[in-house]
TIVO-2410 file (N, C-alpha, C; in nm, 3 decimals):
# residues 194
REC num residu      c1      c2      c3 atome chaine
REC   1      X   4.969  -1.074  17.564     N      A
REC   1      X   5.066  -1.216  17.561    CA      A
REC   1      X   4.983  -1.311  17.465     C      A
REC   2      X   5.029  -1.373  17.396     N      A
REC   2      X   4.984  -1.482  17.314    CA      A
REC   2      X   4.896  -1.588  17.380     C      A
REC   3      X   4.805  -1.629  17.360     N      A
REC   3      X   4.752  -1.744  17.409    CA      A
REC   3      X   4.826  -1.866  17.353     C      A
REC   4      X   4.830  -1.996  17.458     N      A
REC   4      X   4.893  -2.129  17.438    CA      A
REC   4      X   4.771  -2.180  17.363     C      A
REC   5      X   4.831  -2.262  17.246     N      A
REC   5      X   4.703  -2.343  17.179    CA      A
REC   5      X   4.689  -2.467  17.301     C      A
REC   6      X   4.539  -2.522  17.298     N      A
REC   6      X   4.526  -2.641  17.351    CA      A
REC   6      X   4.577  -2.764  17.257     C      A
REC   7      X   4.604  -2.854  17.371     N      A
REC   7      X   4.679  -2.976  17.345    CA      A
REC   7      X   4.586  -3.018  17.240     C      A
REC   8      X   4.614  -3.067  17.119     N      A
REC   8      X   4.556  -3.138  17.003    CA      A
REC   8      X   4.536  -3.059  16.884     C      A
REC   9      X   4.504  -2.912  16.916     N      A
REC   9      X   4.494  -2.804  16.801    CA      A
REC   9      X   4.530  -2.860  16.673     C      A
REC  10      X   4.674  -2.877  16.659     N      A
REC  10      X   4.694  -2.917  16.494    CA      A
REC  10      X   4.635  -3.030  16.482     C      A
REC  11      X   4.617  -3.161  16.555     N      A
REC  11      X   4.556  -3.285  16.528    CA      A
REC  11      X   4.383  -3.207  16.487     C      A
REC  12      X   4.337  -3.144  16.534     N      A
REC  12      X   4.181  -3.095  16.507    CA      A
REC  12      X   4.192  -3.020  16.374     C      A
REC  13      X   4.280  -2.943  16.366     N      A
REC  13      X   4.284  -2.868  16.258    CA      A
REC  13      X   4.301  -2.953  16.106     C      A
REC  14      X   4.409  -3.078  16.122     N      A
REC  14      X   4.408  -3.143  16.051    CA      A
REC  14      X   4.307  -3.249  16.000     C      A
REC  15      X   4.224  -3.268  16.108     N      A
REC  15      X   4.103  -3.376  16.109    CA      A
REC  15      X   3.985  -3.299  16.030     C      A
REC  16      X   3.992  -3.168  16.067     N      A
REC  16      X   3.865  -3.085  15.971    CA      A
REC  16      X   3.893  -3.083  15.857     C      A
REC  17      X   4.030  -3.042  15.836     N      A
REC  17      X   4.096  -3.009  15.689    CA      A
REC  17      X   4.065  -3.108  15.599     C      A
REC  18      X   4.111  -3.204  15.665     N      A
REC  18      X   4.136  -3.333  15.593    CA      A
REC  18      X   3.992  -3.414  15.552     C      A
REC  19      X   3.920  -3.411  15.621     N      A
REC  19      X   3.764  -3.448  15.596    CA      A
REC  19      X   3.733  -3.344  15.480     C      A
REC  20      X   3.734  -3.254  15.523     N      A
REC  20      X   3.672  -3.122  15.393    CA      A
REC  20      X   3.749  -3.136  15.247     C      A
REC  21      X   3.889  -3.165  15.264     N      A
REC  21      X   3.964  -3.172  15.151    CA      A
REC  21      X   3.916  -3.319  15.069     C      A
REC  22      X   3.916  -3.410  15.159     N      A
REC  22      X   3.888  -3.556  15.114    CA      A
REC  22      X   3.710  -3.546  15.042     C      A
REC  23      X   3.643  -3.489  15.102     N      A
REC  23      X   3.514  -3.492  15.058    CA      A
REC  23      X   3.470  -3.386  14.935     C      A
REC  24      X   3.520  -3.284  14.970     N      A
REC  24      X   3.466  -3.181  14.864    CA      A
REC  24      X   3.603  -3.139  14.761     C      A
REC  25      X   3.720  -3.147  14.792     N      A
REC  25      X   3.861  -3.126  14.695    CA      A
REC  25      X   3.931  -3.026  14.755     C      A
REC  26      X   4.042  -3.034  14.731     N      A
REC  26      X   4.152  -2.931  14.809    CA      A
REC  26      X   4.098  -2.765  14.755     C      A
REC  27      X   4.095  -2.772  14.611     N      A
REC  27      X   4.078  -2.634  14.538    CA      A
REC  27      X   3.927  -2.579  14.592     C      A
REC  28      X   3.835  -2.653  14.607     N      A
REC  28      X   3.701  -2.597  14.686    CA      A
REC  28      X   3.715  -2.561  14.821     C      A
REC  29      X   3.815  -2.582  14.888     N      A
REC  29      X   3.796  -2.579  15.033    CA      A
REC  29      X   3.917  -2.423  15.073     C      A
REC  30      X   3.845  -2.320  15.134     N      A
REC  30      X   3.962  -2.220  15.165    CA      A
REC  30      X   4.008  -2.235  15.303     C      A
REC  31      X   4.083  -2.121  15.336     N      A
REC  31      X   4.149  -2.149  15.477    CA      A
REC  31      X   4.046  -2.082  15.573     C      A
REC  32      X   3.970  -1.983  15.550     N      A
REC  32      X   3.844  -1.933  15.604    CA      A
REC  32      X   3.762  -2.004  15.640     C      A
REC  33      X   3.769  -2.118  15.527     N      A
REC  33      X   3.663  -2.208  15.560    CA      A
REC  33      X   3.688  -2.303  15.698     C      A
REC  34      X   3.808  -2.374  15.678     N      A
REC  34      X   3.851  -2.437  15.771    CA      A
REC  34      X   3.841  -2.377  15.912     C      A
REC  35      X   3.905  -2.250  15.911     N      A
REC  35      X   3.909  -2.166  16.038    CA      A
REC  35      X   3.775  -2.207  16.133     C      A
REC  36      X   3.676  -2.146  16.003     N      A
REC  36      X   3.536  -2.139  16.086    CA      A
REC  36      X   3.505  -2.295  16.097     C      A
REC  37      X   3.534  -2.406  16.037     N      A
REC  37      X   3.466  -2.517  16.084    CA      A
REC  37      X   3.559  -2.541  16.221     C      A
REC  38      X   3.676  -2.527  16.235     N      A
REC  38      X   3.773  -2.579  16.340    CA      A
REC  38      X   3.718  -2.454  16.463     C      A
REC  39      X   3.680  -2.351  16.436     N      A
REC  39      X   3.647  -2.248  16.543    CA      A
REC  39      X   3.763  -2.215  16.588     C      A
REC  40      X   3.858  -2.181  16.511     N      A
REC  40      X   4.014  -2.120  16.588    CA      A
REC  40      X   4.037  -2.027  16.498     C      A
REC  41      X   4.126  -1.938  16.561     N      A
REC  41      X   4.185  -1.805  16.478    CA      A
REC  41      X   4.245  -1.804  16.403     C      A
REC  42      X   4.253  -1.701  16.297     N      A
REC  42      X   4.347  -1.728  16.175    CA      A
REC  42      X   4.504  -1.751  16.218     C      A
REC  43      X   4.527  -1.692  16.340     N      A
REC  43      X   4.687  -1.703  16.347    CA      A
REC  43      X   4.732  -1.811  16.411     C      A
REC  44      X   4.631  -1.897  16.489     N      A
REC  44      X   4.642  -2.027  16.551    CA      A
REC  44      X   4.651  -2.138  16.415     C      A
REC  45      X   4.567  -2.133  16.325     N      A
REC  45      X   4.597  -2.199  16.210    CA      A
REC  45      X   4.724  -2.188  16.113     C      A
REC  46      X   4.763  -2.064  16.117     N      A
REC  46      X   4.888  -2.033  16.046    CA      A
REC  46      X   5.024  -2.028  16.132     C      A
REC  47      X   4.984  -2.068  16.254     N      A
REC  47      X   5.091  -2.120  16.349    CA      A
REC  47      X   5.150  -2.250  16.312     C      A
REC  48      X   5.027  -2.338  16.290     N      A
REC  48      X   5.025  -2.480  16.259    CA      A
REC  48      X   5.073  -2.469  16.130     C      A
REC  49      X   5.001  -2.437  16.043     N      A
REC  49      X   5.036  -2.449  15.881    CA      A
REC  49      X   5.061  -2.322  15.845     C      A
REC  50      X   5.159  -2.278  15.802     N      A
REC  50      X   5.188  -2.152  15.738    CA      A
REC  50      X   5.097  -2.136  15.606     C      A
REC  51      X   5.083  -2.226  15.540     N      A
REC  51      X   5.007  -2.221  15.404    CA      A
REC  51      X   4.912  -2.330  15.379     C      A
REC  52      X   4.827  -2.328  15.272     N      A
REC  52      X   4.728  -2.403  15.250    CA      A
REC  52      X   4.813  -2.536  15.189     C      A
REC  53      X   4.934  -2.474  15.140     N      A
REC  53      X   5.029  -2.583  15.060    CA      A
REC  53      X   5.080  -2.695  15.174     C      A
REC  54      X   5.103  -2.622  15.292     N      A
REC  54      X   5.161  -2.730  15.426    CA      A
REC  54      X   5.046  -2.784  15.478     C      A
REC  55      X   4.893  -2.713  15.451     N      A
REC  55      X   4.808  -2.826  15.531    CA      A
REC  55      X   4.770  -2.908  15.426     C      A
REC  56      X   4.762  -2.886  15.315     N      A
REC  56      X   4.751  -3.019  15.230    CA      A
REC  56      X   4.841  -3.128  15.235     C      A
REC  57      X   4.997  -3.096  15.237     N      A
REC  57      X   5.101  -3.168  15.256    CA      A
REC  57      X   5.063  -3.273  15.404     C      A
REC  58      X   5.033  -3.178  15.516     N      A
REC  58      X   5.022  -3.260  15.617    CA      A
REC  58      X   4.898  -3.373  15.578     C      A
REC  59      X   4.792  -3.319  15.515     N      A
REC  59      X   4.687  -3.416  15.507    CA      A
REC  59      X   4.726  -3.550  15.439     C      A
REC  60      X   4.788  -3.493  15.288     N      A
REC  60      X   4.841  -3.649  15.240    CA      A
REC  60      X   4.934  -3.729  15.329     C      A
REC  61      X   5.001  -3.668  15.414     N      A
REC  61      X   5.126  -3.730  15.494    CA      A
REC  61      X   5.057  -3.841  15.577     C      A
REC  62      X   4.951  -3.786  15.615     N      A
REC  62      X   4.892  -3.861  15.745    CA      A
REC  62      X   4.801  -3.972  15.659     C      A
REC  63      X   4.738  -3.944  15.542     N      A
REC  63      X   4.707  -4.067  15.488    CA      A
REC  63      X   4.786  -4.158  15.444     C      A
REC  64      X   4.896  -4.101  15.380     N      A
REC  64      X   5.002  -4.183  15.340    CA      A
REC  64      X   5.032  -4.287  15.479     C      A
REC  65      X   5.073  -4.246  15.570     N      A
REC  65      X   5.105  -4.296  15.720    CA      A
REC  65      X   4.976  -4.431  15.692     C      A
REC  66      X   4.873  -4.395  15.686     N      A
REC  66      X   4.713  -4.483  15.724    CA      A
REC  66      X   4.757  -4.563  15.595     C      A
REC  67      X   4.778  -4.561  15.488     N      A
REC  67      X   4.776  -4.622  15.377    CA      A
REC  67      X   4.902  -4.723  15.385     C      A
REC  68      X   5.027  -4.695  15.426     N      A
REC  68      X   5.157  -4.765  15.424    CA      A
REC  68      X   5.107  -4.873  15.532     C      A
REC  69      X   5.057  -4.817  15.643     N      A
REC  69      X   5.002  -4.981  15.748    CA      A
REC  69      X   4.898  -5.044  15.710     C      A
REC  70      X   4.806  -5.015  15.628     N      A
REC  70      X   4.692  -5.102  15.567    CA      A
REC  70      X   4.757  -5.179  15.465     C      A
REC  71      X   4.839  -5.114  15.400     N      A
REC  71      X   4.923  -5.226  15.288    CA      A
REC  71      X   5.035  -5.342  15.373     C      A
REC  72      X   5.089  -5.281  15.474     N      A
REC  72      X   5.169  -5.363  15.539    CA      A
REC  72      X   5.093  -5.475  15.614     C      A
REC  73      X   5.008  -5.438  15.653     N      A
REC  73      X   4.909  -5.534  15.728    CA      A
REC  73      X   4.852  -5.640  15.619     C      A
REC  74      X   4.824  -5.587  15.498     N      A
REC  74      X   4.768  -5.696  15.426    CA      A
REC  74      X   4.851  -5.797  15.388     C      A
REC  75      X   4.951  -5.721  15.349     N      A
REC  75      X   5.084  -5.819  15.297    CA      A
REC  75      X   5.136  -5.921  15.360     C      A
REC  76      X   5.142  -5.856  15.506     N      A
REC  76      X   5.151  -5.950  15.644    CA      A
REC  76      X   5.065  -6.079  15.653     C      A
REC  77      X   4.964  -6.029  15.648     N      A
REC  77      X   4.835  -6.164  15.643    CA      A
REC  77      X   4.819  -6.240  15.532     C      A
REC  78      X   4.904  -6.220  15.430     N      A
REC  78      X   4.871  -6.252  15.293    CA      A
REC  78      X   5.000  -6.388  15.293     C      A
REC  79      X   5.073  -6.398  15.396     N      A
REC  79      X   5.189  -6.449  15.385    CA      A
REC  79      X   5.303  -6.428  15.298     C      A
REC  80      X   5.369  -6.544  15.247     N      A
REC  80      X   5.516  -6.534  15.158    CA      A
REC  80      X   5.469  -6.542  15.026     C      A
REC  81      X   5.340  -6.589  14.998     N      A
REC  81      X   5.352  -6.591  14.853    CA      A
REC  81      X   5.311  -6.427  14.778     C      A
REC  82      X   5.413  -6.426  14.673     N      A
REC  82      X   5.377  -6.293  14.591    CA      A
REC  82      X   5.216  -6.257  14.548     C      A
REC  83      X   5.207  -6.387  14.454     N      A
REC  83      X   5.039  -6.383  14.396    CA      A
REC  83      X   4.942  -6.358  14.526     C      A
REC  84      X   4.958  -6.424  14.650     N      A
REC  84      X   4.864  -6.383  14.743    CA      A
REC  84      X   4.864  -6.283  14.808     C      A
REC  85      X   4.978  -6.210  14.812     N      A
REC  85      X   5.032  -6.060  14.864    CA      A
REC  85      X   4.975  -5.971  14.729     C      A
REC  86      X   4.970  -5.960  14.634     N      A
REC  86      X   4.902  -5.883  14.516    CA      A
REC  86      X   4.744  -5.895  14.547     C      A
REC  87      X   4.696  -5.996  14.554     N      A
REC  87      X   4.522  -6.054  14.609    CA      A
REC  87      X   4.504  -5.943  14.713     C      A
REC  88      X   4.560  -5.968  14.808     N      A
REC  88      X   4.570  -5.934  14.940    CA      A
REC  88      X   4.540  -5.764  14.917     C      A
REC  89      X   4.658  -5.700  14.858     N      A
REC  89      X   4.673  -5.563  14.815    CA      A
REC  89      X   4.548  -5.513  14.788     C      A
REC  90      X   4.486  -5.577  14.660     N      A
REC  90      X   4.376  -5.540  14.588    CA      A
REC  90      X   4.266  -5.577  14.674     C      A
REC  91      X   4.265  -5.644  14.745     N      A
REC  91      X   4.153  -5.656  14.852    CA      A
REC  91      X   4.142  -5.563  14.918     C      A
REC  92      X   4.227  -5.555  15.008     N      A
REC  92      X   4.251  -5.420  15.119    CA      A
REC  92      X   4.160  -5.289  15.066     C      A
REC  93      X   4.226  -5.247  14.902     N      A
REC  93      X   4.160  -5.136  14.856    CA      A
REC  93      X   4.023  -5.176  14.813     C      A
REC  94      X   3.995  -5.292  14.792     N      A
REC  94      X   3.811  -5.302  14.746    CA      A
REC  94      X   3.735  -5.284  14.847     C      A
REC  95      X   3.803  -5.341  14.975     N      A
REC  95      X   3.735  -5.338  15.084    CA      A
REC  95      X   3.692  -5.197  15.159     C      A
REC  96      X   3.785  -5.093  15.133     N      A
REC  96      X   3.762  -4.921  15.148    CA      A
REC  96      X   3.659  -4.873  15.046     C      A
REC  97      X   3.623  -4.957  14.932     N      A
REC  97      X   3.522  -4.918  14.843    CA      A
REC  97      X   3.395  -4.909  14.895     C      A
REC  98      X   3.377  -4.981  14.974     N      A
REC  98      X   3.254  -5.049  15.073    CA      A
REC  98      X   3.205  -4.953  15.182     C      A
REC  99      X   3.317  -4.863  15.193     N      A
REC  99      X   3.274  -4.771  15.299    CA      A
REC  99      X   3.184  -4.649  15.254     C      A
REC 100      X   3.099  -4.610  15.346     N      A
REC 100      X   2.990  -4.536  15.291    CA      A
REC 100      X   3.052  -4.382  15.254     C      A
REC 101      X   3.156  -4.372  15.342     N      A
REC 101      X   3.231  -4.197  15.330    CA      A
REC 101      X   3.378  -4.213  15.218     C      A
REC 102      X   3.350  -4.357  15.127     N      A
REC 102      X   3.448  -4.385  15.011    CA      A
REC 102      X   3.450  -4.245  14.902     C      A
REC 103      X   3.548  -4.155  14.895     N      A
REC 103      X   3.560  -4.073  14.776    CA      A
REC 103      X   3.686  -4.130  14.686     C      A
REC 104      X   3.717  -4.201  14.694     N      A
REC 104      X   3.845  -4.253  14.579    CA      A
REC 104      X   3.962  -4.190  14.664     C      A
REC 105      X   4.084  -4.203  14.597     N      A
REC 105      X   4.210  -4.210  14.638    CA      A
REC 105      X   4.256  -4.046  14.646     C      A
REC 106      X   4.298  -3.999  14.747     N      A
REC 106      X   4.327  -3.869  14.783    CA      A
REC 106      X   4.442  -3.814  14.671     C      A
REC 107      X   4.541  -3.867  14.668     N      A
REC 107      X   4.680  -3.883  14.579    CA      A
REC 107      X   4.604  -3.847  14.441     C      A
REC 108      X   4.549  -3.957  14.389     N      A
REC 108      X   4.481  -3.943  14.242    CA      A
REC 108      X   4.370  -3.828  14.241     C      A
REC 109      X   4.273  -3.786  14.364     N      A
REC 109      X   4.210  -3.712  14.350    CA      A
REC 109      X   4.302  -3.552  14.327     C      A
REC 110      X   4.414  -3.538  14.435     N      A
REC 110      X   4.439  -3.398  14.417    CA      A
REC 110      X   4.523  -3.393  14.294     C      A
REC 111      X   4.581  -3.492  14.207     N      A
REC 111      X   4.629  -3.510  14.092    CA      A
REC 111      X   4.524  -3.434  13.975     C      A
REC 112      X   4.424  -3.501  14.001     N      A
REC 112      X   4.298  -3.456  13.887    CA      A
REC 112      X   4.294  -3.301  13.927     C      A
REC 113      X   4.266  -3.229  14.042     N      A
REC 113      X   4.257  -3.119  14.056    CA      A
REC 113      X   4.397  -3.031  14.001     C      A
REC 114      X   4.480  -3.077  14.010     N      A
REC 114      X   4.620  -2.999  14.033    CA      A
REC 114      X   4.687  -3.080  13.891     C      A
REC 115      X   4.670  -3.122  13.739     N      A
REC 115      X   4.744  -3.204  13.705    CA      A
REC 115      X   4.876  -3.156  13.667     C      A
REC 116      X   4.902  -3.041  13.668     N      A
REC 116      X   5.034  -3.000  13.606    CA      A
REC 116      X   5.131  -2.933  13.716     C      A
REC 117      X   5.054  -2.967  13.870     N      A
REC 117      X   5.133  -2.871  13.953    CA      A
REC 117      X   5.275  -2.953  14.015     C      A
REC 118      X   5.337  -2.845  14.091     N      A
REC 118      X   5.472  -2.912  14.120    CA      A
REC 118      X   5.475  -2.852  14.232     C      A
REC 119      X   5.387  -2.810  14.341     N      A
REC 119      X   5.416  -2.824  14.470    CA      A
REC 119      X   5.448  -2.936  14.539     C      A
REC 120      X   5.467  -2.911  14.708     N      A
REC 120      X   5.488  -3.055  14.752    CA      A
REC 120      X   5.367  -3.144  14.772     C      A
REC 121      X   5.241  -3.097  14.798     N      A
REC 121      X   5.173  -3.190  14.757    CA      A
REC 121      X   5.140  -3.292  14.634     C      A
REC 122      X   5.172  -3.218  14.526     N      A
REC 122      X   5.153  -3.290  14.397    CA      A
REC 122      X   5.278  -3.387  14.366     C      A
REC 123      X   5.392  -3.337  14.447     N      A
REC 123      X   5.537  -3.437  14.403    CA      A
REC 123      X   5.505  -3.508  14.540     C      A
REC 124      X   5.436  -3.503  14.635     N      A
REC 124      X   5.400  -3.603  14.742    CA      A
REC 124      X   5.296  -3.728  14.662     C      A
REC 125      X   5.185  -3.708  14.618     N      A
REC 125      X   5.106  -3.770  14.512    CA      A
REC 125      X   5.162  -3.873  14.428     C      A
REC 126      X   5.239  -3.817  14.377     N      A
REC 126      X   5.316  -3.876  14.251    CA      A
REC 126      X   5.421  -3.979  14.297     C      A
REC 127      X   5.481  -3.925  14.428     N      A
REC 127      X   5.584  -4.011  14.474    CA      A
REC 127      X   5.493  -4.144  14.533     C      A
REC 128      X   5.388  -4.133  14.604     N      A
REC 128      X   5.294  -4.249  14.641    CA      A
REC 128      X   5.269  -4.338  14.520     C      A
REC 129      X   5.192  -4.289  14.434     N      A
REC 129      X   5.159  -4.364  14.337    CA      A
REC 129      X   5.288  -4.416  14.257     C      A
REC 130      X   5.398  -4.333  14.242     N      A
REC 130      X   5.518  -4.430  14.163    CA      A
REC 130      X   5.541  -4.534  14.280     C      A
REC 131      X   5.550  -4.510  14.405     N      A
REC 131      X   5.600  -4.617  14.510    CA      A
REC 131      X   5.502  -4.754  14.540     C      A
REC 132      X   5.392  -4.742  14.500     N      A
REC 132      X   5.273  -4.809  14.491    CA      A
REC 132      X   5.290  -4.934  14.371     C      A
REC 133      X   5.295  -4.848  14.258     N      A
REC 133      X   5.341  -4.887  14.163    CA      A
REC 133      X   5.436  -5.008  14.117     C      A
REC 134      X   5.557  -4.946  14.191     N      A
REC 134      X   5.658  -5.045  14.193    CA      A
REC 134      X   5.676  -5.126  14.289     C      A
REC 135      X   5.605  -5.118  14.400     N      A
REC 135      X   5.538  -5.251  14.478    CA      A
REC 135      X   5.505  -5.368  14.408     C      A
REC 136      X   5.369  -5.312  14.322     N      A
REC 136      X   5.330  -5.387  14.266    CA      A
REC 136      X   5.391  -5.481  14.140     C      A
REC 137      X   5.474  -5.393  14.093     N      A
REC 137      X   5.571  -5.458  13.972    CA      A
REC 137      X   5.675  -5.550  14.049     C      A
REC 138      X   5.710  -5.505  14.192     N      A
REC 138      X   5.826  -5.615  14.221    CA      A
REC 138      X   5.767  -5.735  14.293     C      A
REC 139      X   5.624  -5.721  14.340     N      A
REC 139      X   5.553  -5.843  14.317    CA      A
REC 139      X   5.529  -5.946  14.242     C      A
REC 140      X   5.511  -5.883  14.092     N      A
REC 140      X   5.420  -5.929  14.017    CA      A
REC 140      X   5.599  -6.008  13.969     C      A
REC 141      X   5.698  -5.929  13.959     N      A
REC 141      X   5.832  -6.007  13.911    CA      A
REC 141      X   5.861  -6.132  14.017     C      A
REC 142      X   5.813  -6.110  14.165     N      A
REC 142      X   5.828  -6.227  14.271    CA      A
REC 142      X   5.774  -6.386  14.217     C      A
REC 143      X   5.667  -6.322  14.156     N      A
REC 143      X   5.579  -6.429  14.107    CA      A
REC 143      X   5.646  -6.542  13.996     C      A
REC 144      X   5.752  -6.509  13.948     N      A
REC 144      X   5.780  -6.594  13.830    CA      A
REC 144      X   5.741  -6.592  13.703     C      A
REC 145      X   5.671  -6.507  13.673     N      A
REC 145      X   5.581  -6.525  13.572    CA      A
REC 145      X   5.685  -6.452  13.454     C      A
REC 146      X   5.674  -6.489  13.345     N      A
REC 146      X   5.734  -6.454  13.205    CA      A
REC 146      X   5.733  -6.307  13.182     C      A
REC 147      X   5.588  -6.273  13.181     N      A
REC 147      X   5.584  -6.132  13.171    CA      A
REC 147      X   5.544  -6.014  13.280     C      A
REC 148      X   5.666  -6.018  13.388     N      A
REC 148      X   5.632  -5.946  13.476    CA      A
REC 148      X   5.563  -5.796  13.489     C      A
REC 149      X   5.617  -5.698  13.368     N      A
REC 149      X   5.544  -5.569  13.357    CA      A
REC 149      X   5.390  -5.603  13.300     C      A
REC 150      X   5.393  -5.701  13.196     N      A
REC 150      X   5.237  -5.723  13.175    CA      A
REC 150      X   5.165  -5.749  13.276     C      A
REC 151      X   5.211  -5.804  13.375     N      A
REC 151      X   5.111  -5.872  13.494    CA      A
REC 151      X   5.097  -5.747  13.561     C      A
REC 152      X   5.195  -5.668  13.583     N      A
REC 152      X   5.212  -5.558  13.711    CA      A
REC 152      X   5.128  -5.431  13.627     C      A
REC 153      X   5.129  -5.438  13.500     N      A
REC 153      X   5.025  -5.335  13.421    CA      A
REC 153      X   4.857  -5.381  13.450     C      A
REC 154      X   4.850  -5.491  13.430     N      A
REC 154      X   4.710  -5.542  13.426    CA      A
REC 154      X   4.646  -5.536  13.578     C      A
REC 155      X   4.723  -5.539  13.679     N      A
REC 155      X   4.713  -5.530  13.830    CA      A
REC 155      X   4.667  -5.380  13.852     C      A
REC 156      X   4.796  -5.319  13.789     N      A
REC 156      X   4.757  -5.171  13.824    CA      A
REC 156      X   4.627  -5.097  13.788     C      A
REC 157      X   4.583  -5.144  13.634     N      A
REC 157      X   4.487  -5.119  13.566    CA      A
REC 157      X   4.357  -5.128  13.666     C      A
REC 158      X   4.362  -5.269  13.726     N      A
REC 158      X   4.229  -5.318  13.804    CA      A
REC 158      X   4.260  -5.225  13.937     C      A
REC 159      X   4.353  -5.207  14.002     N      A
REC 159      X   4.319  -5.088  14.091    CA      A
REC 159      X   4.329  -4.940  14.032     C      A
REC 160      X   4.357  -4.896  13.950     N      A
REC 160      X   4.321  -4.761  13.907    CA      A
REC 160      X   4.122  -4.787  13.872     C      A
REC 161      X   4.109  -4.899  13.799     N      A
REC 161      X   3.941  -4.896  13.789    CA      A
REC 161      X   3.888  -4.934  13.895     C      A
REC 162      X   3.933  -4.998  14.009     N      A
REC 162      X   3.862  -4.973  14.141    CA      A
REC 162      X   3.835  -4.811  14.196     C      A
REC 163      X   3.938  -4.747  14.185     N      A
REC 163      X   3.900  -4.611  14.243    CA      A
REC 163      X   3.836  -4.506  14.131     C      A
REC 164      X   3.797  -4.545  14.011     N      A
REC 164      X   3.728  -4.474  13.938    CA      A
REC 164      X   3.600  -4.535  13.904     C      A
REC 165      X   3.571  -4.682  13.946     N      A
REC 165      X   3.454  -4.741  13.937    CA      A
REC 165      X   3.348  -4.673  13.990     C      A
REC 166      X   3.196  -4.663  13.936     N      A
REC 166      X   3.098  -4.582  13.970    CA      A
REC 166      X   3.021  -4.712  14.050     C      A
REC 167      X   3.044  -4.854  13.997     N      A
REC 167      X   3.011  -4.957  14.069    CA      A
REC 167      X   3.070  -4.997  14.192     C      A
REC 168      X   3.088  -4.923  14.295     N      A
REC 168      X   3.185  -4.940  14.363    CA      A
REC 168      X   3.168  -5.098  14.441     C      A
REC 169      X   3.037  -5.151  14.502     N      A
REC 169      X   3.011  -5.275  14.547    CA      A
REC 169      X   3.032  -5.380  14.452     C      A
REC 170      X   3.003  -5.402  14.321     N      A
REC 170      X   3.049  -5.514  14.251    CA      A
REC 170      X   3.166  -5.503  14.196     C      A
REC 171      X   3.271  -5.390  14.183     N      A
REC 171      X   3.394  -5.365  14.149    CA      A
REC 171      X   3.468  -5.421  14.297     C      A
REC 172      X   3.434  -5.391  14.432     N      A
REC 172      X   3.486  -5.446  14.505    CA      A
REC 172      X   3.486  -5.640  14.516     C      A
REC 173      X   3.377  -5.688  14.465     N      A
REC 173      X   3.350  -5.794  14.469    CA      A
REC 173      X   3.449  -5.863  14.375     C      A
REC 174      X   3.464  -5.806  14.232     N      A
REC 174      X   3.514  -5.907  14.172    CA      A
REC 174      X   3.682  -5.855  14.116     C      A
REC 175      X   3.716  -5.742  14.184     N      A
REC 175      X   3.846  -5.698  14.194    CA      A
REC 175      X   3.967  -5.820  14.227     C      A
REC 176      X   3.931  -5.879  14.356     N      A
REC 176      X   4.041  -5.984  14.406    CA      A
REC 176      X   4.041  -6.094  14.281     C      A
REC 177      X   3.939  -6.139  14.254     N      A
REC 177      X   3.924  -6.267  14.156    CA      A
REC 177      X   4.025  -6.212  14.045     C      A
REC 178      X   3.978  -6.111  13.981     N      A
REC 178      X   4.063  -6.066  13.834    CA      A
REC 178      X   4.181  -6.071  13.873     C      A
REC 179      X   4.255  -6.022  14.004     N      A
REC 179      X   4.391  -6.043  14.017    CA      A
REC 179      X   4.464  -6.177  13.985     C      A
REC 180      X   4.354  -6.271  14.069     N      A
REC 180      X   4.397  -6.403  14.071    CA      A
REC 180      X   4.390  -6.475  13.931     C      A
REC 181      X   4.313  -6.415  13.864     N      A
REC 181      X   4.272  -6.474  13.703    CA      A
REC 181      X   4.407  -6.436  13.646     C      A
REC 182      X   4.431  -6.318  13.656     N      A
REC 182      X   4.535  -6.246  13.593    CA      A
REC 182      X   4.686  -6.309  13.623     C      A
REC 183      X   4.695  -6.346  13.757     N      A
REC 183      X   4.818  -6.428  13.777    CA      A
REC 183      X   4.829  -6.551  13.729     C      A
REC 184      X   4.723  -6.611  13.734     N      A
REC 184      X   4.713  -6.769  13.666    CA      A
REC 184      X   4.737  -6.787  13.513     C      A
REC 185      X   4.700  -6.648  13.461     N      A
REC 185      X   4.698  -6.673  13.317    CA      A
REC 185      X   4.840  -6.634  13.288     C      A
REC 186      X   4.901  -6.528  13.356     N      A
REC 186      X   5.058  -6.484  13.353    CA      A
REC 186      X   5.140  -6.609  13.364     C      A
REC 187      X   5.107  -6.686  13.473     N      A
REC 187      X   5.182  -6.817  13.521    CA      A
REC 187      X   5.157  -6.890  13.419     C      A
REC 188      X   5.063  -6.924  13.357     N      A
REC 188      X   5.031  -7.037  13.242    CA      A
REC 188      X   5.102  -6.991  13.092     C      A
REC 189      X   5.094  -6.848  13.079     N      A
REC 189      X   5.158  -6.802  12.938    CA      A
REC 189      X   5.290  -6.870  12.911     C      A
REC 190      X   5.335  -6.884  12.823     N      A
REC 190      X   5.449  -6.938  12.774    CA      A
REC 190      X   5.532  -6.816  12.722     C      A
REC 191      X   5.674  -6.838  12.777     N      A
REC 191      X   5.752  -6.736  12.755    CA      A
REC 191      X   5.789  -6.699  12.612     C      A
REC 192      X   5.744  -6.550  12.597     N      A
REC 192      X   5.742  -6.502  12.435    CA      A
REC 192      X   5.880  -6.520  12.390     C      A
REC 193      X   5.933  -6.559  12.235     N      A
REC 193      X   6.028  -6.563  12.148    CA      A
REC 193      X   6.055  -6.398  12.116     C      A
REC 194      X   6.181  -6.375  12.128     N      A
REC 194      X   6.229  -6.279  12.077    CA      A
REC 194      X   6.285  -6.278  11.897     C      A
***
């Protein structure tokens, strides 16, 4: 007779796998390593996650939920001004850079490991990044600047730069001010003639 899994087993597996994937990379961590770290049997792991792809998708899904909550809170706390919401969005990301366990964006990290991949995890990562870029574009448009796309591109580059920066503390410090400057410059720019 098969044993019943202890309550919370799925979450424990996901906790361990997520920490390993985030710190070491998805490609570097095998299922046998996860089994050993969790201290569960192979059958139990595969009962919850039939494949590594399923486990990686669950890891990204969990991270996406956390990111969505953090973004929503930052936007709510910024009030109704779209410019302040853009600053808050970048400031929230900048705040995460200061954490000692920060290892970048799991979605960007995954796409660096699997740039041509088309499995569920890669599609989830691309979808998240596209939706986040759309949010930046929407907020940039709501600021009323003449060059909405130009502003959105500049802010997206600041966000990408935060994730890539070797100088995390300094980047976290200056990024929100850079967004404010970009918004001010975009608002002050004349509408280009066509």
